[in-house]
C-alpha positions in Angstrom: -23.1 -30.3 5.4 -24.5 -30.0 1.9 -22.3 -30.4 -1.2 -21.7 -27.3 -3.3 -21.8 -27.5 -7.1 -20.4 -25.2 -9.8 -22.1 -25.2 -13.2 -19.7 -25.4 -16.1 -20.4 -25.7 -19.8 -19.6 -29.0 -21.5 -17.5 -28.7 -24.6 -19.2 -31.3 -26.8 -22.8 -30.3 -26.2 -24.7 -27.2 -25.4 -25.6 -28.5 -22.0 -24.4 -27.6 -18.6 -22.8 -30.0 -16.2 -22.7 -29.6 -12.4 -19.3 -30.3 -10.9 -18.5 -30.3 -7.1 -16.7 -27.2 -5.9 -13.4 -28.3 -4.3 -13.9 -26.0 -1.3 -15.0 -22.6 -0.2 -12.7 -19.8 -1.3 -10.2 -18.8 1.4 -11.4 -15.3 2.0 -9.3 -14.8 5.2 -6.1 -16.0 3.4 -6.8 -13.8 0.4 -7.5 -10.8 2.7 -4.1 -11.3 4.3 -2.4 -11.4 0.8 -4.3 -8.2 -0.2 -3.0 -6.5 3.0 0.5 -7.7 2.5 0.6 -6.5 -1.1 -0.8 -3.2 0.0 2.1 -2.8 2.5 4.6 -3.8 -0.1 3.0 -1.3 -2.6 3.3 1.5 0.0 6.9 0.6 0.9 7.8 0.7 -2.8 6.0 4.0 -3.4 7.5 5.7 -0.3 10.9 4.1 -1.0 11.0 2.4 2.4 13.1 -0.6 3.1 10.4 -3.0 4.1 6.7 -3.3 4.7 7.3 -3.5 8.5 8.4 0.1 8.3 5.0 0.8 6.6 3.2 -0.8 9.5 5.1 1.5 11.9 4.2 4.5 9.8 0.5 3.4 9.8 0.6 3.1 13.6 2.0 6.6 13.8 -0.8 7.9 11.6 1.3 8.8 8.5 -1.2 10.2 6.0 0.8 9.3 2.9 1.3 5.7 4.1 -2.4 5.4 4.7 -3.2 6.8 1.3 -1.0 4.4 -0.5 -2.2 1.4 1.5 -5.9 2.4 1.1 -5.5 2.8 -2.6 -3.9 -0.6 -3.0 -6.4 -2.4 -0.8 -9.3 -0.6 -2.7 -7.9 -1.6 -6.1 -7.4 -5.3 -5.1 -10.8 -5.6 -3.4 -12.4 -3.9 -6.4 -10.8 -6.4 -8.8 -11.9 -9.3 -6.5 -15.5 -8.1 -6.2 -15.7 -7.4 -9.9 -14.6 -10.9 -10.6 -17.1 -12.4 -8.2 -20.2 -10.4 -9.1 -21.1 -9.9 -12.8 -23.6 -7.1 -11.8 -20.8 -4.7 -10.9 -20.1 -2.0 -13.5 -17.4 0.0 -11.8 -15.8 0.7 -8.4 -14.4 4.0 -7.0 -12.5 5.0 -4.0 -13.6 8.2 -2.3 -12.2 10.2 0.7 -15.2 12.1 1.8 -14.0 12.5 5.3 -11.2 14.8 4.2 -12.0 18.5 4.3 -10.4 20.9 1.8 -8.1 22.0 4.7 -7.0 18.3 5.3 -6.2 18.0 1.6 -4.3 21.3 1.6 -2.1 20.4 4.6 -1.6 16.7 3.6 -3.7 15.3 6.5 -6.1 13.2 4.4 -6.3 9.4 4.6 -5.4 8.8 8.2 -8.4 6.9 9.4 -10.3 3.8 8.4 -12.6 2.9 6.8 -11.7 2.9 3.2 -14.7 4.4 1.3 -15.8 2.6 -1.8 -18.6 3.4 -4.2 -19.8 0.3 -6.1 -21.9 0.9 -9.2 -23.9 -2.3 -9.8 -27.1 -3.0 -11.7 -29.1 -4.3 -10.0 -28.3 -3.9 -6.4 -28.5 -7.4 -4.8 -28.5 -9.0 -1.4 -25.7 -11.3 -2.6 -23.4 -8.3 -3.2 -24.2 -7.0 0.3 -23.2 -10.3 1.8 -20.1 -10.5 -0.4 -19.0 -7.0 0.8 -19.7 -7.8 4.4 -17.6 -11.1 4.2 -14.6 -9.2 2.7 -14.9 -6.4 5.2 -14.8 -8.9 8.2 -11.8 -10.7 6.7 -9.9 -7.5 6.0 -10.7 -6.1 9.5 -9.4 -9.3 11.1 -6.3 -9.4 8.9 -5.6 -5.7 9.5 -5.9 -6.1 13.2 -3.5 -9.1 13.2 -1.0 -7.3 10.9 -1.0 -4.0 12.7 -1.4 -5.5 16.2 -3.3 -3.9 19.0 -7.0 -3.1 18.8 -9.6 -5.0 16.8 -11.2 -3.1 13.9 -15.0 -3.4 13.5 -14.7 -2.4 9.8 -12.1 -1.6 7.2 -14.5 -0.9 4.3 -17.4 1.5 3.9 -19.1 0.4 0.8 -22.0 2.4 -0.8 -23.7 0.5 -3.6 -25.2 2.6 -6.4 -27.4 1.6 -9.3 -28.1 3.2 -12.7 -31.0 5.3 -11.3 -28.7 6.7 -8.5 -26.0 7.6 -11.0 -28.3 9.0 -13.8 -30.5 11.0 -11.4 -27.6 12.0 -9.2 -29.2 10.6 -6.1 -27.2 10.3 -2.8 -23.7 9.0 -3.4 -24.6 8.7 -7.1 -24.1 12.4 -7.4 -20.4 12.1 -6.5 -19.6 10.3 -9.8 -20.3 13.5 -11.7 -19.1 15.9 -9.1 -16.7 18.7 -10.1 -15.0 19.1 -6.8 -15.2 15.8 -5.0 -15.1 13.2 -7.8 -14.0 9.7 -6.6 -11.2 7.8 -8.2 -12.1 4.9 -10.4 -10.2 1.8 -9.3 -12.0 -0.9 -11.4 -14.3 -1.0 -14.4 -15.9 -3.9 -16.3 
């Protein structure tokens, strides 16, 4: 196994010093913390006694519980991704599976995945790997927390660059949409 180094700036000189990294970040553990905090956030917003009640509501398909949990997970994941990748400009949550009828009758937000739009310049392979790593950890943590079936994916992330947003290409058009504008959950 090769040793991993982190480059830090030395205080006395304008040089950089390589220091060994203590260990890889615990993505699985952090994913569980994110999910637990999302359950607690939902319990608080819905004025439920505990997050175990939230889990029961999620298993029943309660749209409001899903909405609150999805928002909290999206916000926390966005903050984490933004911290780990300096190329990210902003992150949005978007529910493009919901039809106007779903929104009218309060049926939105029942199903996974959580849809995120990540505006990064440039798009990188490293960001793709980072997103896939977090998605796997969240899917595993969610399956353990909820119990029952395994989830293949919790996140659906579309990465946009400046050209996509400026020229309104693909998902980039959503950022200036009048009717289906996503909600910004993080910005640099």
